[in-house]
N, C-alpha and C positions, 0 to 999 in steps of 0.2 A: 728757310724755316720749311719744315716737312709738313705734309697735307694735313696731319693730325695735330698740330700743335695749338696749344692753348693761347690765345692772346688777349690781353684786355681791351674791351670795347673803347675805355676812355684813353685819351690822348694824354702823356705828360707830357706838361710844358717845362723846360728848362730855362732858366738864366743864362744869357749871352755870356761868353767869357771875356775878360776885360786882359788889361795887362799884368792883373795880379793873380790872374789863374794860376799860374804854377804854387803859389802859397798854398790858394783855396784847395786845390787838388793834392797837395803834400800833406796836408791836416784832414783833408777828407771834409771842408766844411761846407755845408749847405746854404747858398746865397738864393734866395728867391724876390724876384721884384712882384710889386703890387700887381703890376699885369699878367703874371705868371700865377700869383697867388688866388686861387678858386674857393678858398675855404672860408664858410662864413657861421656866424654863431648860431642861426636859423638851423643851418644844415647837420649840426651837431647835435646827436641823440644823448640825452641824459646829462649829467653833471651840470645841473640849473642852477645851483648856488655859484660855482665857478664863472660860468658864464654872465650870471648876474653882475658879480664883483667887477669883471673885466669890461664888461659893457660900460659900467658906469665911468671907468676910468676913460674908455674909448669916448664915451659922450663928453666926458668934461674938456678933454684933447681938441675934440674935433668943433665944439662951441666954445672955446675958451674966452671970445671975445662977449659973449652972450653976459647981461647980467646977472642973470641967476648962478653962474658959475663963477663969479668973479672972487667970491671967498672959500671955493671948494680946493682941498688940496689935489694937485695932480701928482699920483705917486708914479715914479719912473723907474724903482729899484723892485721888482716885483718876486717873491718866493712863491713857487707853484709848486704843491707838492701831494704825494699820492701813490697807490700801488701800482705797479708796472705794468703798462697797458691801459691806464685809467682813462687817458687823454689829455695829459700834459701839455704834448706837443702840439697835438692837433688845436687845443684852446688857445695855445700861443699864437699860431697860424691864423687862427681867425681875428685874433687882438690886430694882428699886423694888416690884416686886410681891414679890418675896421678904422683904423688910424691912416691907413692908406701910405703904409711905410715899408722899404725892403725888410724882410728879415734875414738874418744870419744866423744859423744854427751850428753851435762848436759843440763836440763832445769833450769832456771834464776827463775823458782816459788819458789827454795829451799832455796833463801835466804830472802823470806817474812818473815819467822818466826824467831823473834828475838832472842829468845828462843836458838834456835839450827843453828843460823848463824855461831858461831865459829866453832862449830863442824863441821859443813857441809864444811867450808873452808877445814879444817884438811883431811876430808875423800878424798875430790877432789884432794889433794894434792898426797895422797897416790895412785890414780888412774893413775893421771898423772906421776909420779916417778916410776912407773909400766912398763908405755906403752913407754916411753921417747928414743927418739923424736916420736911425734906423731903429728898428726891434732885434736886438740882441739874446739869443736863448742859449745859455750855458746849461746842455743836458747833464744829468747824473752828477750832481754836484757832492754827492754821498762818497764818492770815488775819492774827492780832493781829502774828506775828513779821515779816511782810511790811511792817509799818508802818515798820520801820528801830530799830535798838539803842535809841536812848535814849528812841522813845515805847511801844515794846514793854514795857521795864522799867518806866515811867510805867504803864502800863495793867494790866501785871500786878500789880504791887506794890497797887495799888488793888482789883485782884480778892482777893488775897491777904489785904489787910486785911478785905474783906468775910467771907472765908471764916472768919476768926479770931474776929469780932463773932457768926457764928452757928454755934457750934462742936457744936451738936447734929444739924447737917445734914450729908448727905455731898453732896459737890462732886466729878462728874467732868468731866475736860476732855478731848474727844476730837480727835485728830490725825491728818489724812492724810497718812501719812508715804511721799510718793511717792519720794524721793530719799532716803531716811535715817531715822534713828531721830530720834524729838523733839527739840529744842533743850535744852540744860543750864539755860536760863531758865526752863523750866516745873517743873525740878524742883527749883531752888535756892529756897528758903523759900517752895516753892509745893506742889506735888503731891508724897507721899509713897509712893506706889504704883504701879508699873507693871503695866498687863495689856494685852499686846501679842495682837491677834486677827490669828489665822494663816489664811492665804488658803484658800478652799473648794477642793476637787477638783471634777473635772469632773462625779462621780456626785453630790456633796452640791448643784452648782449645777442639775443636771438636775432632782433633787427639788424644791427650790425651784421651779423653774419649775410642776413639775408642780402643786405647793400654789396657786401665784398664778393658772393657767390655771383650775384647777378652780374657783375664785369664780367663773366666767362661763360661759353657755352656750358650747360650744366642739365645734368638729369633733375626730373621733376619731384623726385621720390626723397630728395635731401632732409635727413632729420635736423634741422636746425638748431632745435632746443636742446638736443642730445650734446651737438657740436659745443654749442654755449656751454655746456655744463663741464664739457671733458677737457676744455682749454681755459677754465678758470682763471681771469686776471692777466689774460694775455692779448694782445693784439689783433683781432679777427684779421685785421688787414693784411698784418704781415703773417699771419699762419696762411690764410689764402693763396699768398702770394707765394710763399713757401712752398706749398702743395703743389700750385701749378709750376713754379719753377722746376721742380723737381720731377714731375710727369712729363715735363718737356723733355728733361734729360732722357729718360726715359724711352717715351717714344722717336725722338729724333735719333737715336741709337741704334732704334730696330728699322729692318726694312718692311715690317710687316705692321704698321700700326693699326691696330683694330679698335681702339677707343680713340673718340675725340671729344669727349664730355668729361666734367667733373661728376664722380656719383659718390654717396656717401661713404662706400667701402673703400674708395679709393683716397678720399680724405681722412678717414679713418686710419687706414694703414700709414700713410703720409704723416698724419699727425702724430702717431707712436713714435716716429723718426724723430719727427721735427721736437717733440717733447724730451722724449727719453733716450734718445740717440739710438734706440734697437728698434726695428720690427717687433710687434706684438707677440709674435710667435718664436721669437729668437729665445734660446735657452739662457743667454749671457743676458739679456734684457730682464728674465726672470729674477735671477740672482742678483743683478744691479737693485731692481726694485725692492727684494726684500731685505738687503742691506740697508737701502734707505730707510724703508720702513721701520728698522730697527732704531737706527740714527733717530729718526724724527719722533718716535715714541718715548724714546729716551729725555729728548727734550720735554715732552710733555708730562711725563711721569714728575720729573724733578720740578717742573714749573709748577703742577698743580698741587702736587703733596708738600713742596719745601719753600714755596713763595705765598704768605698770606694775599698780595695784591695782586697777585697772577689771575689773569681773565684772558682764556683761549679764546682766540678770534675763530682760527683755521687753521688747518694743518693740512698739507697736500704732499704727495708723492712726485717727484720728477718735473720740476718746471724747467723749461728752457732757459736753462740759465746755469753760472759755473757750479753752482750748487745743484744735486740731485732732489732734494725736497725743500719744504719750508714752512717752517712753524711762525704763526702770525699771534701774536698778544699785544690785547689792547691795554692802551695806558692810559692813566688819567692824567688829562692835557693841563689842568690846572696846578699839577704837583711840580713844584722847583725845587723843592729842599729834600735830599736824600743823606739818610743815616746808613753810616757803617753796614747794619744789619740787613739794608736794601740791598746795596752792592754786592755783599756776599751771595745772597739769596739770588739775584741776577748772575753771578759767576756761575751758581751750582746749575742755574740751568741751561745756561751755555754749555757747561761740559758735560752734560746730562746725555748728548748724544755720543760723545766719545766713552763714556762709562759704561753705554748700552752697548756698543760696539764691542767693548773688551770683554763684557759678561757674556756675551753670545759666542763671540767669535775667539775670543782670547788673543785678539789682535785689534788694532785700528785701522783705518783707511785715511787717505787722502783728503776725505770729506769734513775733516776736524779742522781745517786749514782758519778758516773765517771765524770760527768758533774760538778759537785757541787764540787769535789776534784780536777778538771784541774782550773776550776775558781778561788778557794780558794790560790791554789799556785801560780797562776799568781798574786792575790790581795795581797798576803803575800811578794812577790818578789817586789812589786812596794814599800811597805811600808818599809822592812827591809834592802832591797839590793840596791835599785836605787834612794831612796830620792825623790819619786814622788808624797809626799803627805806633806803637808803645816803643817799638825798635828806631824808628826814624825820628819819631816825636813830632811835635806841633813846628814844622817846617816846610817853605813853599821854595822847589827848586825851579830857579828861574832857568830862562836859556843860557844865560852865562853860567850858571852853576853846572848846568849839563857839560857845557863845553869844557870848564876850566878846571872841572874838578871830579875826574872820571873815577877816584875812590868812591866818592859819594854815589856816583851813578851805577858803581859796581854794586854797593851794599844795596841801592834800591833795588836793584832787579833782583838781589836774592832774598830779599824781603816779598817783593811781588812774586816770586816762584813759590815762596813758602805758602802764600794766599792760596795759589792757585791748587798746589798740593792737597792741603787740607780740605778744600772746598770740594777737591777730585773726590775724595773719600767720602765727603756728605753724598755726592751725586751716588755713587756706586751704591751706599747705604739705603737710600731713598727706593732706589729700583729692586733691589734684593728684597726690601721689606713691602713692596707692592708686586712682586713678581709676578703674579698671577694676572692682574690688569694690564701691567707691561706687557706680556706675551698674549692676549687678546688683542690689544691695540694693535700690533705690530702687524701680528696676521690679519687683522680687517683692514690695516692701510696698505698692505700688500695685496689683498684682492681688490680693494675698491678703488685704489689710487688717491681718492682723497676724502676727507671727512668733514663733516661741519660741526659746530660745537655742541649741539644737542646730540648729535651721534656718538662723539667722543663720550660726553657726560653720561651717557649710558653706560659704558663702561666702565669709567674712572668710579661713578659712584656705586655702582652693582656690588654689593657685599658678597656675593659669592667669587668675587673676585679679589678682594681685599685680604689677598694671603702672601706671606712671604715664600722664596725661594726656599725649595726641600732639601 
């Protein structure tokens, strides 16, 4: 390590490898023993309601012989959900520490590859059997839901069977709810207890950054509040570690390391690359930012003017994820029934990004992929499962029909495609009819990188902007 390298003051403990180490390594699974786990509920900032719920379960488990807990329900299958970076994993770690059990962390992305799905389940059971009883966290369960209805049901049913075989362990499933609450599929026959993780406020995120920056040599004038704003909804620990690692690469490759401390300018520069993929002065970064702003503004315009139940929570540009931007709308948690008009409005909002790109660039980008996937899933459910189309009629396409009747499946796809085409025309019409507001919004987003509900509303409700495209 060179003289100027940034190193953490805290030593990270790793569990000792055992005979199943190869399986653990191949799947990238973390196994943390109670001795190596130093995370406690008292040490976690914010998320008070989530900590309260998990503490209650831990208390019942640790004092199950007490008379006052004799009739209490001990939930062992827990669904923990919130935005990316909200604290789902660290809350689970604190729970494992509280119940004094090993923690096994498994990423659900391992179920995406159909060729290795059965082998993955077998290997996971090897690890669970070895550590039982333990706390098992399946991260990012939303990835399983993206596999499609029949596949999702198959994978989840096998996981739930696994839960039943190891009933003395605790099973957590984390869900990144960017667009609403977790699917009913996760609750049916599966998770029995919900733990929503609330979003941190600015002061709590600032304090998190203070803790993480203090692990490394740093200058005194770092604007932690500004960092908390710039990196909204992302994990401060992951950000600062990424910045420090990137900085180490730079100074380790240099024979003359002039700087050995984190500074605000350094963090801001590296954060731009971390969040956006480009340095903030890079011309390509500006092009990418503008294109993303156009896309996200299209979602907002279509949702705001096309869906009576649409309530915008936040829109931001270039988060550190597969997508370059993010638009989050609030949903009515009590609503369980959706009519065809509700689903069509949702499809219009999803297609708003693609429509905006076509209107501005006369072309579309790869950024529409996830939107098309979600819109297509909704359209297919309208055709195959809810009888919402006159062409297909009141019919439910079961998994057997799906495989045994390819003609019906082909017909359903054509009807779903027609639904998407018609609502895509509506999306373009909405943007054209409010083109001044759309233009003002995407230009503001490109400049500010993120805007919150009140600021967006100022643009959307301004009569000066309520004009169609000339």
